[in-house]
C-alpha distance (Angstrom), angle and dihedral (degrees) to the residues before:
residue distance angle dihedral
R1 . . .
L2 3.77 . .
L3 3.82 92.7 .
E4 3.80 91.6 40.8
M5 3.81 88.2 64.5
F6 3.82 88.5 65.9
S7 3.78 101.2 50.1
G8 3.79 112.5 -15.7
Q9 3.80 91.1 -99.2
R10 3.79 125.5 116.4
L11 3.80 94.5 -152.2
M12 3.78 121.3 38.6
T13 3.80 108.9 -178.3
S14 3.81 95.3 178.2
Y15 3.81 97.9 42.0
I16 3.82 96.0 92.1
R17 3.79 110.9 61.4
V18 3.77 137.9 172.8
G19 3.78 105.7 -74.8
G20 3.79 97.2 16.0
V21 3.77 141.4 -41.3
A22 3.82 135.6 -43.2
L23 3.82 97.8 -119.9
E24 3.77 139.1 26.1
P25 3.80 113.6 -112.0
P26 3.81 113.8 -96.5
R27 3.79 120.9 -110.2
G28 3.77 112.6 -77.4
W29 3.80 94.0 23.2
E30 3.81 92.5 114.1
K31 3.81 91.0 57.2
V32 3.80 92.2 49.9
M33 3.81 91.4 47.0
G34 3.80 91.2 47.3
K35 3.80 90.7 52.4
F36 3.81 90.6 49.6
V37 3.82 92.2 49.1
R38 3.80 91.4 50.0
E39 3.83 95.4 46.2
F40 3.81 100.6 39.4
P41 3.84 99.5 76.3
A42 3.81 91.3 56.8
K43 3.82 90.6 52.9
V44 3.82 99.4 47.1
D45 3.82 92.9 92.7
E46 3.80 90.8 48.6
Y47 3.82 91.7 51.4
E48 3.79 92.2 44.9
N49 3.81 92.3 50.7
L50 3.79 90.4 47.4
L51 3.80 92.0 53.5
N52 3.81 96.6 39.0
S53 3.80 91.5 52.7
N54 3.82 92.3 50.3
P55 3.83 107.6 95.9
I56 3.82 93.7 -161.5
F57 3.82 92.2 52.8
M58 3.80 91.6 46.1
Q59 3.82 93.1 48.6
R60 3.81 93.2 49.3
T61 3.80 96.3 45.3
K62 3.81 103.1 36.9
G63 3.81 108.6 125.0
V64 3.80 93.5 1.0
G65 3.79 114.7 134.4
T66 3.78 95.7 -0.1
E67 3.78 121.0 145.7
R68 3.75 133.4 154.2
P69 3.83 111.3 -98.6
L70 3.80 92.7 -119.6
N71 3.81 91.7 55.7
S72 3.79 94.8 46.4
S73 3.80 92.0 51.3
S74 3.78 94.3 48.4
T75 3.81 92.2 43.9
M76 3.79 90.9 51.9
C77 3.81 91.8 48.7
R78 3.81 92.6 47.8
S79 3.79 90.2 48.7
M80 3.80 91.9 50.4
V81 3.82 92.5 47.7
S82 3.83 91.0 47.7
S83 3.79 93.1 51.5
V84 3.81 91.5 48.1
S85 3.82 90.8 48.5
I86 3.80 92.0 49.2
S87 3.79 93.6 48.2
N88 3.82 92.0 46.3
S89 3.81 93.2 49.4
A90 3.80 91.1 45.9
S91 3.80 91.7 53.2
T92 3.83 92.9 48.0
G93 3.78 94.7 40.3
S94 3.83 93.9 -121.5
R95 3.78 132.4 112.4
């Protein structure tokens, strides 16, 4: 409902833009967001149990997005180093 306050839509694919957002938040949005942020941690277990007891959800997501922690850390570091190397070589004109 937080995004619905902006435009009545639940999904706004063009709302977030380079350098910011398309619209200012409406009045009262900060209060609603604050309430959500305060209440969400207490509901995480409820949401997790709801999803984990749903056979359709479990069947569709089993094995999706899994990676050993060691691999994910090293992949992230390699990706960060690669992007820095590319941007540095682009700015100096070398490869």
